[in-house]
Chimera marker file (.cmm) of the C-alpha trace (Angstrom):
<marker_set name="trace">
<marker id="1" x="-3.173" y="-41.467" z="-112.459" r="1" g="1" b="0" radius="0.5"/>
<marker id="2" x="-2.897" y="-43.146" z="-109.064" r="1" g="1" b="0" radius="0.5"/>
<marker id="3" x="0.686" y="-44.200" z="-109.758" r="1" g="1" b="0" radius="0.5"/>
<marker id="4" x="1.585" y="-40.644" z="-110.750" r="1" g="1" b="0" radius="0.5"/>
<marker id="5" x="0.092" y="-39.272" z="-107.522" r="1" g="1" b="0" radius="0.5"/>
<marker id="6" x="1.917" y="-41.932" z="-105.510" r="1" g="1" b="0" radius="0.5"/>
<marker id="7" x="5.235" y="-41.004" z="-107.106" r="1" g="1" b="0" radius="0.5"/>
<marker id="8" x="4.636" y="-37.282" z="-106.587" r="1" g="1" b="0" radius="0.5"/>
<marker id="9" x="3.794" y="-37.712" z="-102.887" r="1" g="1" b="0" radius="0.5"/>
<marker id="10" x="6.633" y="-40.193" z="-102.413" r="1" g="1" b="0" radius="0.5"/>
<marker id="11" x="9.259" y="-37.889" z="-103.915" r="1" g="1" b="0" radius="0.5"/>
<marker id="12" x="7.936" y="-34.824" z="-102.073" r="1" g="1" b="0" radius="0.5"/>
<marker id="13" x="7.936" y="-36.478" z="-98.659" r="1" g="1" b="0" radius="0.5"/>
<marker id="14" x="11.234" y="-38.283" z="-99.289" r="1" g="1" b="0" radius="0.5"/>
<marker id="15" x="12.867" y="-34.925" z="-99.986" r="1" g="1" b="0" radius="0.5"/>
<marker id="16" x="11.254" y="-33.411" z="-96.878" r="1" g="1" b="0" radius="0.5"/>
<marker id="17" x="12.429" y="-36.333" z="-94.733" r="1" g="1" b="0" radius="0.5"/>
<marker id="18" x="15.944" y="-36.119" z="-96.168" r="1" g="1" b="0" radius="0.5"/>
<marker id="19" x="15.747" y="-39.576" z="-97.722" r="1" g="1" b="0" radius="0.5"/>
<marker id="20" x="16.622" y="-38.041" z="-101.079" r="1" g="1" b="0" radius="0.5"/>
<marker id="21" x="19.505" y="-35.551" z="-100.923" r="1" g="1" b="0" radius="0.5"/>
<marker id="22" x="17.907" y="-32.649" z="-102.771" r="1" g="1" b="0" radius="0.5"/>
<marker id="23" x="20.092" y="-29.844" z="-101.435" r="1" g="1" b="0" radius="0.5"/>
<marker id="24" x="22.918" y="-29.309" z="-98.992" r="1" g="1" b="0" radius="0.5"/>
<marker id="25" x="21.244" y="-26.492" z="-97.074" r="1" g="1" b="0" radius="0.5"/>
<marker id="26" x="20.133" y="-28.775" z="-94.232" r="1" g="1" b="0" radius="0.5"/>
<marker id="27" x="23.714" y="-29.810" z="-93.453" r="1" g="1" b="0" radius="0.5"/>
<marker id="28" x="24.781" y="-26.158" z="-93.316" r="1" g="1" b="0" radius="0.5"/>
<marker id="29" x="21.773" y="-25.290" z="-91.156" r="1" g="1" b="0" radius="0.5"/>
<marker id="30" x="22.656" y="-27.968" z="-88.591" r="1" g="1" b="0" radius="0.5"/>
<marker id="31" x="26.214" y="-26.706" z="-88.284" r="1" g="1" b="0" radius="0.5"/>
<marker id="32" x="25.379" y="-23.001" z="-88.145" r="1" g="1" b="0" radius="0.5"/>
<marker id="33" x="22.279" y="-23.189" z="-85.935" r="1" g="1" b="0" radius="0.5"/>
<marker id="34" x="22.291" y="-23.010" z="-82.154" r="1" g="1" b="0" radius="0.5"/>
<marker id="35" x="21.584" y="-26.255" z="-80.318" r="1" g="1" b="0" radius="0.5"/>
<marker id="36" x="17.870" y="-25.591" z="-79.903" r="1" g="1" b="0" radius="0.5"/>
<marker id="37" x="17.483" y="-24.782" z="-83.589" r="1" g="1" b="0" radius="0.5"/>
<marker id="38" x="19.342" y="-27.897" z="-84.641" r="1" g="1" b="0" radius="0.5"/>
<marker id="39" x="17.211" y="-30.064" z="-82.356" r="1" g="1" b="0" radius="0.5"/>
<marker id="40" x="14.056" y="-28.495" z="-83.741" r="1" g="1" b="0" radius="0.5"/>
<marker id="41" x="15.247" y="-29.018" z="-87.305" r="1" g="1" b="0" radius="0.5"/>
<marker id="42" x="16.219" y="-32.651" z="-86.773" r="1" g="1" b="0" radius="0.5"/>
<marker id="43" x="13.510" y="-33.623" z="-84.333" r="1" g="1" b="0" radius="0.5"/>
<marker id="44" x="10.494" y="-32.038" z="-85.925" r="1" g="1" b="0" radius="0.5"/>
<marker id="45" x="11.035" y="-30.848" z="-89.464" r="1" g="1" b="0" radius="0.5"/>
<marker id="46" x="12.861" y="-33.887" z="-90.840" r="1" g="1" b="0" radius="0.5"/>
<marker id="47" x="10.533" y="-36.336" z="-89.130" r="1" g="1" b="0" radius="0.5"/>
<marker id="48" x="7.501" y="-34.684" z="-90.738" r="1" g="1" b="0" radius="0.5"/>
<marker id="49" x="8.638" y="-36.031" z="-94.093" r="1" g="1" b="0" radius="0.5"/>
<marker id="50" x="8.771" y="-39.589" z="-92.800" r="1" g="1" b="0" radius="0.5"/>
<marker id="51" x="5.379" y="-39.241" z="-91.123" r="1" g="1" b="0" radius="0.5"/>
<marker id="52" x="3.874" y="-37.801" z="-94.304" r="1" g="1" b="0" radius="0.5"/>
<marker id="53" x="5.367" y="-40.594" z="-96.366" r="1" g="1" b="0" radius="0.5"/>
<marker id="54" x="3.731" y="-43.258" z="-94.227" r="1" g="1" b="0" radius="0.5"/>
<marker id="55" x="0.503" y="-41.388" z="-93.564" r="1" g="1" b="0" radius="0.5"/>
<marker id="56" x="-0.337" y="-40.047" z="-97.008" r="1" g="1" b="0" radius="0.5"/>
<marker id="57" x="1.728" y="-41.667" z="-99.745" r="1" g="1" b="0" radius="0.5"/>
<marker id="58" x="1.263" y="-45.250" z="-98.656" r="1" g="1" b="0" radius="0.5"/>
<marker id="59" x="-2.348" y="-44.977" z="-97.499" r="1" g="1" b="0" radius="0.5"/>
<marker id="60" x="-3.719" y="-43.057" z="-100.467" r="1" g="1" b="0" radius="0.5"/>
<marker id="61" x="-2.303" y="-45.427" z="-103.050" r="1" g="1" b="0" radius="0.5"/>
<marker id="62" x="-2.606" y="-49.001" z="-101.838" r="1" g="1" b="0" radius="0.5"/>
<marker id="63" x="-2.710" y="-50.457" z="-105.356" r="1" g="1" b="0" radius="0.5"/>
<marker id="64" x="0.484" y="-48.666" z="-106.369" r="1" g="1" b="0" radius="0.5"/>
<marker id="65" x="2.285" y="-49.878" z="-103.259" r="1" g="1" b="0" radius="0.5"/>
<marker id="66" x="1.191" y="-53.482" z="-103.729" r="1" g="1" b="0" radius="0.5"/>
<marker id="67" x="2.185" y="-53.383" z="-107.391" r="1" g="1" b="0" radius="0.5"/>
<marker id="68" x="5.682" y="-52.254" z="-106.290" r="1" g="1" b="0" radius="0.5"/>
<marker id="69" x="5.701" y="-54.949" z="-103.587" r="1" g="1" b="0" radius="0.5"/>
<marker id="70" x="6.532" y="-52.466" z="-100.802" r="1" g="1" b="0" radius="0.5"/>
<link id1="1" id2="2" r="1" g="1" b="0" radius="0.2"/>
<link id1="2" id2="3" r="1" g="1" b="0" radius="0.2"/>
<link id1="3" id2="4" r="1" g="1" b="0" radius="0.2"/>
<link id1="4" id2="5" r="1" g="1" b="0" radius="0.2"/>
<link id1="5" id2="6" r="1" g="1" b="0" radius="0.2"/>
<link id1="6" id2="7" r="1" g="1" b="0" radius="0.2"/>
<link id1="7" id2="8" r="1" g="1" b="0" radius="0.2"/>
<link id1="8" id2="9" r="1" g="1" b="0" radius="0.2"/>
<link id1="9" id2="10" r="1" g="1" b="0" radius="0.2"/>
<link id1="10" id2="11" r="1" g="1" b="0" radius="0.2"/>
<link id1="11" id2="12" r="1" g="1" b="0" radius="0.2"/>
<link id1="12" id2="13" r="1" g="1" b="0" radius="0.2"/>
<link id1="13" id2="14" r="1" g="1" b="0" radius="0.2"/>
<link id1="14" id2="15" r="1" g="1" b="0" radius="0.2"/>
<link id1="15" id2="16" r="1" g="1" b="0" radius="0.2"/>
<link id1="16" id2="17" r="1" g="1" b="0" radius="0.2"/>
<link id1="17" id2="18" r="1" g="1" b="0" radius="0.2"/>
<link id1="18" id2="19" r="1" g="1" b="0" radius="0.2"/>
<link id1="19" id2="20" r="1" g="1" b="0" radius="0.2"/>
<link id1="20" id2="21" r="1" g="1" b="0" radius="0.2"/>
<link id1="21" id2="22" r="1" g="1" b="0" radius="0.2"/>
<link id1="22" id2="23" r="1" g="1" b="0" radius="0.2"/>
<link id1="23" id2="24" r="1" g="1" b="0" radius="0.2"/>
<link id1="24" id2="25" r="1" g="1" b="0" radius="0.2"/>
<link id1="25" id2="26" r="1" g="1" b="0" radius="0.2"/>
<link id1="26" id2="27" r="1" g="1" b="0" radius="0.2"/>
<link id1="27" id2="28" r="1" g="1" b="0" radius="0.2"/>
<link id1="28" id2="29" r="1" g="1" b="0" radius="0.2"/>
<link id1="29" id2="30" r="1" g="1" b="0" radius="0.2"/>
<link id1="30" id2="31" r="1" g="1" b="0" radius="0.2"/>
<link id1="31" id2="32" r="1" g="1" b="0" radius="0.2"/>
<link id1="32" id2="33" r="1" g="1" b="0" radius="0.2"/>
<link id1="33" id2="34" r="1" g="1" b="0" radius="0.2"/>
<link id1="34" id2="35" r="1" g="1" b="0" radius="0.2"/>
<link id1="35" id2="36" r="1" g="1" b="0" radius="0.2"/>
<link id1="36" id2="37" r="1" g="1" b="0" radius="0.2"/>
<link id1="37" id2="38" r="1" g="1" b="0" radius="0.2"/>
<link id1="38" id2="39" r="1" g="1" b="0" radius="0.2"/>
<link id1="39" id2="40" r="1" g="1" b="0" radius="0.2"/>
<link id1="40" id2="41" r="1" g="1" b="0" radius="0.2"/>
<link id1="41" id2="42" r="1" g="1" b="0" radius="0.2"/>
<link id1="42" id2="43" r="1" g="1" b="0" radius="0.2"/>
<link id1="43" id2="44" r="1" g="1" b="0" radius="0.2"/>
<link id1="44" id2="45" r="1" g="1" b="0" radius="0.2"/>
<link id1="45" id2="46" r="1" g="1" b="0" radius="0.2"/>
<link id1="46" id2="47" r="1" g="1" b="0" radius="0.2"/>
<link id1="47" id2="48" r="1" g="1" b="0" radius="0.2"/>
<link id1="48" id2="49" r="1" g="1" b="0" radius="0.2"/>
<link id1="49" id2="50" r="1" g="1" b="0" radius="0.2"/>
<link id1="50" id2="51" r="1" g="1" b="0" radius="0.2"/>
<link id1="51" id2="52" r="1" g="1" b="0" radius="0.2"/>
<link id1="52" id2="53" r="1" g="1" b="0" radius="0.2"/>
<link id1="53" id2="54" r="1" g="1" b="0" radius="0.2"/>
<link id1="54" id2="55" r="1" g="1" b="0" radius="0.2"/>
<link id1="55" id2="56" r="1" g="1" b="0" radius="0.2"/>
<link id1="56" id2="57" r="1" g="1" b="0" radius="0.2"/>
<link id1="57" id2="58" r="1" g="1" b="0" radius="0.2"/>
<link id1="58" id2="59" r="1" g="1" b="0" radius="0.2"/>
<link id1="59" id2="60" r="1" g="1" b="0" radius="0.2"/>
<link id1="60" id2="61" r="1" g="1" b="0" radius="0.2"/>
<link id1="61" id2="62" r="1" g="1" b="0" radius="0.2"/>
<link id1="62" id2="63" r="1" g="1" b="0" radius="0.2"/>
<link id1="63" id2="64" r="1" g="1" b="0" radius="0.2"/>
<link id1="64" id2="65" r="1" g="1" b="0" radius="0.2"/>
<link id1="65" id2="66" r="1" g="1" b="0" radius="0.2"/>
<link id1="66" id2="67" r="1" g="1" b="0" radius="0.2"/>
<link id1="67" id2="68" r="1" g="1" b="0" radius="0.2"/>
<link id1="68" id2="69" r="1" g="1" b="0" radius="0.2"/>
<link id1="69" id2="70" r="1" g="1" b="0" radius="0.2"/>
</marker_set>
C-alpha cells in the first residue's frame, strides 16, 4: 500500500512540476500569456510540483524510496 501511495504522489507531483510531459497546454500558456502571467506560471505554479515531490512523496514513504535506492 505504501508503494502505491508513493507512486501516486510521485506521478501527481511530477506532472504538476512538469517533469512528466502530460499535456502541451503549459507551453501554449507561456507563449500566449503576458510577462507577469508567464513569470507567475513558471516561478510559482511549476515549482509547487517540485516542492510537493520533495516534501510529501519522499517524506511520507521512506521505505519505498530506500527500496528504489533514490
